[in-house]
N, C-alpha and C positions, 0 to 999 in steps of 0.2 A: 411378392406375388402371392404367396401363401396367405398372407394377412388379408389381401383383397378378396380372395376366394371365400375365406371364412366370413367376412363381413356381408357378402352377398347372400350366403346361406342363412345368416342371422336375419337379414331383411325379409326374405321369403317366409321364414318360419314365423316371424312376428305378424306378417301380413295375413298368413293363413289362420292364425289364432284369432286375429281381430275379426276376420270374416265369419269364423265359426261363432264368435261371440255375438255378432250382429244377427246371425241366423237364428240363434236361440233366444233372442230378446223377447219374442212373443211367448215363450214358455214360462211356466211358473217359477222355475229356478234360475231365471236369467241373471240375476245379480250375482249369485254364487258362481255361475259359470264364467261370467266376465272376470271376476276376481281370480278364479282358478287359472283362467287363460293368462291373465297378467303375471301371475306367479310363475307359470310355466315359461312364459316369455323371458322373464328376468333370469330364471335358472338357465335357460338356453343361452342367453346373452353372456352370463357368467362363464358358462362352459366354453363359448366361443372365445371370450377374452383370454381365458386360461390357455386355450389351444394356441392363440396368437402369440402370447408371451412365451410359451414353450418353444414354438417354432422360431421366434426371434432369438431366444437363448441358444438354441441349437445352431442357428445360422452364425451367431457370434463365435461360438466355440469352433465351428468349422473354419471360419475366417482366421481365427487366431492360430489354429493348427496349420492352416495353409501358409500363413506368414512365417511361422517357425520353420516350416519346410523350405520356404524360399531363402530364409537367412542361412539355414544349414547348407543349402545348395551353393549359395554365394560364397560362404566360408570355404567349402570344399573346393570350389573353382579357384579361389584366391590362393589356397595352399598348393593346389596343383600347379598353378602358374609360377609361384615362387620356387617350387621345387624344380620345375623345368628350366627356369632362368638360372638357378644355381648350378644345375647340371651342365647347362650350356656354357656358362662362364668357366667352370672347371675344365670342360673339354677344350675350350679355346686356349686357356692357360697352359694346359698340358701340350696342346699342339704347338703353341708358340715356343715353349721350352724345348720340345723335341726338335723343332725347326732350327732354333738357335744352336742347339748342340750339333745338329747335322751341318749347319753352316760353318761352325767352328772347326769341324772335322774336314769339310770339303775345301774350304778356301785356303789357297797357298799364299803366303805373304809375298809382296813385291820386294824384290831384293835390290838394294842400291849400294854401290861401292863408290868411294871417293878417294882419290889420291891427292895429297896436299903438299906444298913445298915447305910448310912450317908446322908449328904445333897447333893442336886444337884449342890451346889456351893462349894464343899469341896476341889476343885483344885486337886483332885486325883481320887480315885477309883469310887465313885458314879457319879461324874461329867463326867468322861470319857464315861460311857455308856449312860448317858442322852444326852450329846452333840452329840454322835454318832447317836442316834435315831432321834434327830432333823435334822441332816444332811441328813439322809435317807428320812425323811418326806419331806424336801425341794426339794431334788432331784427327788422324786416321783411325786411331784405336789401339795404338801400342805396337809392341814387337811382333805380335801375332799377325798384324796386317802389313807392317812395313819393317823389313829387316835392313839394318844399316851396318856396313863394314867400312873401315877406313885405314889408310896408310898415311901417317903424318911424317913431317920432316924429310920429305923426299927431295932433297936438294939436287941429287944426282939424277939427271934425266934418264940415263940408262937403267938405273934401279927403278925409277918410276915406270918406265915402259914395261919392265918385267912384271911389276905389280899389276899394271893395267891388263896385261895379257892373262895373267893368272886369274884375275877376277872374271874376265870374260869366259875363260875355259871352265870356270867353276859354275857357270850358269847364271850369273847375276843378270837381272833384267836391264839395269841401267848402270853404266860405269862412267863416273865423272872424273875428268882430269882438270883440277882446279888451278889452271895457269896456262898462259899461251906458250910457255916454254915446252909444253908437252904436245903441241899441235902436230909436229912431224911424226911423233910416235903414233898418235891416233890415226893419222892418214895411212900408216902402214898396218895397224892392227885391225881397224874397223872392217876392211874387206874380208878378213878371215873369219869374222863372226857376224854374219848377216842378220841373225836373230837377236843380237844384242844391240841395245841403243847406247851410243856414246855421246858425251857432251863435254864441252870445255869452254873456258872463258877467261878474261873477257875477249870476245872475238865475234866475227860475223861470217867467216868463211865456213860453210857447211859441206864443202867437198862436192858441190854439184858438177864442177868441171871434171872431177875425177870419177864421176858416176856413182858417188856414195849416196845411199838413201837412209843410212842409219846413224848419221853424224849430225849433231845439233850444236849450236853455239849460243851463248848467252852474254849479254852485256848490260851491266847495271847502269841505271840513269844517274850516275854519280854526280853529274853536273848540277842536278836539281838540289841535292843535299848540299853541295858545295856552295851554291848560290845563297841558300839560307844561312849557312855558316858565315859567308862573306858579309851579309847584311848585319848579322850579330856582331862580327868583328869590327865593322865600321862604326857601330854604336858604342863599342867598348874602348876603342883606342883613344888615347889622349895625345900621343906623340904623332898621330897620323902616319904611322909606319907599322906594317905587319909583315910577318915572315912565313914562308911556306917551305916545308921540308918534303920533297918528293923523291920517289925511288928512281923511276925512269920516265922519260917524256913520251909515254905511250899508254894505250889502253885506258882503263878506268881511272888510273892515277892522273893522267893528263885531263880527262873529263872533269874530275873533281877539282883540280887546280884551276882550270879555265872557269868553271862555275863559281869558284870562290872569288877570283879576281873580278868577275862581272858583278857579283853580289856586292862587293865593296864599292865598286864604281857607281852602282845604282844609288848608293846613299851619298857618297862624296867622291867624285872623280879625282880630287886632289890628294887622296890618301895614296901613299906609296906601298906597293905590295912587292916585296923582294922574294923571288922564287929561286930555289936551288934544287938540283937533282944529284943525289949521291951515287947513282949508278948501281944501287943494290937494293934489293927488297928486304934483306934481313940483317944488314950490318948496323947494329945499334950504335956502335962507336962513331961511325961516320955521321949518323943522324944526330947524335949528341953534339958533335963538332959543328955541324951545320946550324943547329939551334943556337949555339953560343955566338956564331958569326952574326946571325940575325939580331940577336939581343944587343950585341955590341954596336950594331948599325942603327939602333934606336927602336927596334920593334918591341912593342908592348903587348902584342897579341900574336900567337903562333898557331899553326896547324900543319898537317902533313898526313901521309897515307902509307900503307903497307906495314908489315910487322916491325920494321926498323924503328918506328916512331916511339917505341918503348924508351929508347935512348934519349930522344928529343924531349919526351914528356918528363923524364928525370931532370933534365936541365931546366925546363920550364918551372918545375916544382921548386927547385933550388932558388930560382930567381923571382919566384912569385908572379910569373907571367901567365895569363889565362891561355888555355889550350882548347881549340875547337876539334873535337873528335870525329872520326869517320870510320866506317866499316864495322865497328863493334863498339860496345859500351866500354870505354876506357876509364870511366870514373873510379872504378875500384883501385886503379893504379895510383891515382892522385886526386882524390875527391875534392880537395881544396881549390884546385886550379882547372880541372876539366869542367868547362861550363856548358858544353853541349855535345850531343852525339847524334849523328845522322846515319 
């Protein structure tokens, strides 16, 4: 805009000089006057050009200065944003840490106690529930979240009842009696501790007829695993005879055996499945004897349930007869002959 104004000024100046030159044409010094006017016009034009260049240079300097200020402002804004984000992240981290510490202090663990008829390393009934509780504890976050207490080898029902009552009195949230032999004890103890949950199995009676609201029952779907083992056994046998060593004809033991028999029949109904019950959950000698009887009868595949099977597995290992495991992983006992675990 400044350059346009200067150009207009130059135009009028030149025009004025030319008019003056024409006016003086009739005078004696006309030629000199015209020449002088031309020189003055050239000088004026040079001055205008110089002024225009100076104005342009000043405008460029101003623009450069403005650009620098914009860049400085942008840098300052970026630094301010980065600083604000960093402070916010640190605040969130601090708040999260404080919250986690507060939660760790405020949360009380769920307390679970279990009473079992045999050892937590029986490779069968008792170990199955104990190992399951340990997995629950690990998945939940450890001992600070789930506290586990146990009483093992409680063959005596009276002693087991005392342990169940002690756990309830000690404030445990859940007290498990792992065996139907403890059911009568639970029906007596549960009403005295309405704020405590009790569970037992395998069973289905939860005491509704007795007005109980804090008693629960569980029953494993043992027949499903038994069916799978039966299918495997039917494909392994060469003699078309298999043997089963059961404890008592009730509960999950019977479910497993029924499932096994059905699994074998689904592959080959002509296979003979010999079933025997020892009448004991923990008598390994009786189980060993039953296993020998089955092998002598031609069985080349064996299975069974409850902690008594340790004796039967020993016989199977001696004779090189495949064993189908249940309730717990029994392969550490005889890795060469335990071919499955459900």
